[in-house]
C-alpha positions in Angstrom: -89.0 -88.7 48.6 -92.4 -88.0 47.0 -93.2 -90.1 44.0 -93.6 -88.4 40.7 -97.2 -88.4 39.3 -97.9 -90.9 36.5 -97.7 -89.4 33.0 -101.3 -90.3 32.4 -102.3 -88.3 35.5 -100.5 -85.3 34.3 -102.1 -85.5 30.9 -105.6 -85.6 32.5 -104.7 -82.7 34.7 -103.6 -80.6 31.7 -106.7 -81.5 29.8 -109.0 -80.8 32.7 -107.2 -77.4 33.2 -107.9 -76.5 29.6 -111.5 -77.6 29.8 -112.0 -75.6 33.0 -110.4 -72.5 31.4 -112.6 -72.8 28.4 -115.9 -73.4 30.2 -115.2 -70.7 32.8 -114.8 -68.2 30.0 -118.1 -69.5 28.5 -119.9 -68.5 31.7 -122.3 -71.5 31.3 -123.0 -73.6 34.4 -121.0 -76.8 34.1 -119.3 -79.6 36.1 -117.3 -82.8 35.8 -119.1 -86.1 36.0 -117.8 -89.6 35.4 -114.5 -91.1 36.5 -112.7 -87.9 37.2 -115.5 -86.8 39.6 -115.5 -90.2 41.3 -111.7 -89.9 41.9 -112.1 -86.3 43.0 -114.6 -87.5 45.6 -112.1 -89.9 47.1 -112.5 -93.2 45.3 -109.3 -94.8 44.2 -109.7 -95.9 40.5 -108.3 -95.4 37.1 -109.7 -93.4 34.1 -108.3 -92.2 30.8 -110.9 -89.6 29.7 -113.0 -86.8 31.1 -116.8 -86.5 31.2 -118.4 -83.1 31.8 -121.9 -81.6 31.7 -122.9 -78.1 30.6 -126.3 -76.5 30.9 -128.0 -77.0 27.6 -130.0 -73.7 27.6 -126.9 -71.7 28.5 -124.8 -72.2 25.4 -125.2 -73.4 21.8 -123.3 -76.2 20.3 -121.6 -73.9 17.8 -120.6 -71.5 20.6 -119.2 -74.4 22.7 -117.1 -75.7 19.8 -115.7 -72.2 19.2 -114.8 -71.7 22.9 -113.2 -75.1 23.3 -111.1 -74.5 20.2 -109.4 -71.6 21.9 -107.9 -74.1 24.4 -107.0 -76.6 21.7 -110.0 -78.8 22.4 -111.5 -79.9 19.0 -114.1 -82.4 17.7 -112.7 -85.9 17.5 -115.3 -87.2 15.0 -116.6 -85.9 11.7 -120.0 -84.2 12.0 -119.5 -83.7 15.8 -122.1 -80.9 15.8 -124.8 -83.0 14.2 -124.0 -85.9 16.5 -124.3 -83.5 19.5 -127.7 -82.3 18.3 -129.0 -85.8 18.1 -127.3 -87.4 21.1 -126.8 -84.3 23.4 -123.1 -85.0 23.8 -120.2 -83.3 22.1 -117.2 -85.6 21.5 -113.9 -83.7 21.6 -110.2 -84.2 22.2 -107.6 -82.0 23.9 -105.1 -82.0 21.1 -101.9 -81.3 23.2 -102.5 -84.4 25.4 -104.7 -86.6 23.3 -107.2 -86.9 26.2 -110.8 -87.5 25.0 -113.6 -85.4 26.5 -117.3 -86.0 26.4 -119.3 -82.8 27.1 -123.0 -83.6 27.5 -125.8 -81.0 27.4 -127.9 -80.9 30.5 -131.6 -80.3 30.0 -133.5 -82.2 32.7 -134.6 -80.8 36.0 -132.3 -83.3 37.8 -129.3 -82.2 35.8 -130.0 -78.5 36.4 -130.3 -79.2 40.1 -127.1 -81.2 40.0 -125.2 -78.4 38.3 -126.4 -75.9 40.9 -125.2 -78.2 43.7 -121.7 -78.9 42.2 -118.6 -77.9 44.2 -115.1 -77.1 43.3 -112.7 -80.1 43.8 -108.9 -80.4 43.1 -107.6 -83.0 40.8 -103.8 -82.8 40.9 -102.7 -79.4 39.7 -106.2 -78.7 38.2 -109.4 -77.7 39.9 -113.0 -77.9 38.6 -116.6 -78.0 39.7 -117.6 -81.6 40.2 -120.9 -83.4 40.9 -121.6 -84.0 44.6 -121.6 -87.7 45.6 -125.4 -87.9 46.0 -125.9 -86.8 42.4 -122.9 -88.7 41.1 -124.5 -92.0 42.1 -127.5 -91.1 40.0 -125.3 -90.4 36.9 -123.5 -93.6 37.5 -126.7 -95.6 37.8 -128.0 -94.2 34.5 -124.7 -95.1 32.8 -125.3 -98.6 34.1 -122.0 -100.3 33.2 -120.2 -102.7 35.6 -117.6 -100.1 36.4 -120.4 -97.5 37.1 -122.0 -99.9 39.6 -118.7 -100.4 41.3 -118.3 -96.6 41.5 -121.8 -96.4 43.1 -120.8 -99.0 45.7 -117.6 -97.2 46.6 -119.3 -93.8 46.9 -122.0 -95.2 49.1 -119.3 -96.7 51.4 -117.4 -93.5 51.5 -120.5 -91.4 52.0 -122.9 -93.4 54.1 -125.2 -90.3 54.6 -126.2 -90.2 50.9 -130.0 -90.2 50.7 -130.5 -93.5 48.9 -134.3 -93.2 48.7 -133.9 -89.8 47.0 -131.3 -91.1 44.6 -133.4 -94.2 43.8 -136.4 -91.9 43.0 -134.3 -89.9 40.6 -132.9 -93.0 38.9 -136.4 -94.5 38.5 -137.7 -91.3 36.8 -134.7 -91.0 34.4 -134.7 -94.8 33.7 -138.4 -94.7 32.8 -137.8 -91.7 30.5 -134.9 -93.6 28.8 -137.0 -96.8 28.6 -134.6 -98.9 30.7 -136.2 -99.5 34.1 -133.7 -102.3 34.8 -131.2 -99.6 35.7 -133.0 -99.3 39.1 -132.2 -103.0 39.7 -128.5 -102.4 39.2 -128.6 -99.5 41.7 -130.4 -101.6 44.2 -127.7 -104.3 43.9 -124.9 -101.8 44.4 -126.7 -100.4 47.5 -127.0 -103.9 49.0 -123.3 -104.6 48.4 -122.3 -101.3 49.9 -124.3 -101.9 53.0 -122.9 -105.3 53.4 -119.4 -103.9 53.0 -120.0 -101.2 55.6 -121.3 -103.8 58.0 -118.2 -106.0 57.6 -116.0 -102.9 58.2 -117.8 -102.0 61.4 -117.5 -105.5 62.7 -113.8 -105.6 61.8 -113.2 -102.3 63.7 -115.1 -103.5 66.7 -113.1 -106.7 66.8 -109.8 -104.7 66.5 -110.8 -102.5 69.4 -111.9 -105.5 71.5 -108.6 -107.2 70.8 -106.6 -104.1 71.8 -108.6 -103.7 75.0 -108.1 -107.3 76.0 -104.4 -107.2 75.2 -104.7 -110.0 72.6 
């Protein structure tokens, strides 16, 4: 018997479906980033909210608020429009489910390239454009929290062909602009752990094959 999905998962799916419908109607390039995208790319982890990015020169803040409202997604703080103008992120909530959504405005060259590279990925009953793994590790490095570094490590193990040098260059550029060069150090540490983890996995697989061959 197939297990029923957790209620939290169903709420996220419903909120993501509403966001997808709204931003598809807006005809502005957008994608999911953050925990949902990490899960969509195959990492097993937990999240309770949704992070998305929309191209900043393709839609105004007022227009975005209007379109989201049609799908019952409304600002969750007073002065949300002013906050978005100052911080380039609109803080909203899907009212039927109570799921929080952060919709950031993408203005940098990296963000525009990442939006262009996004691919559609299923998330339960929903489906949405999501950041590809090689760009997702950049977003995670810039966020820089412990959970983000864990996500980078997991993505690098799952996708060993990610161009680490390219990602590191992007991270260095964005970290310098943000005035937090230490973010590169966090990325380097995650890369080191991921490579160590892959090496252990390879050795373990070789040992298992050897044992099977020898009949041990």
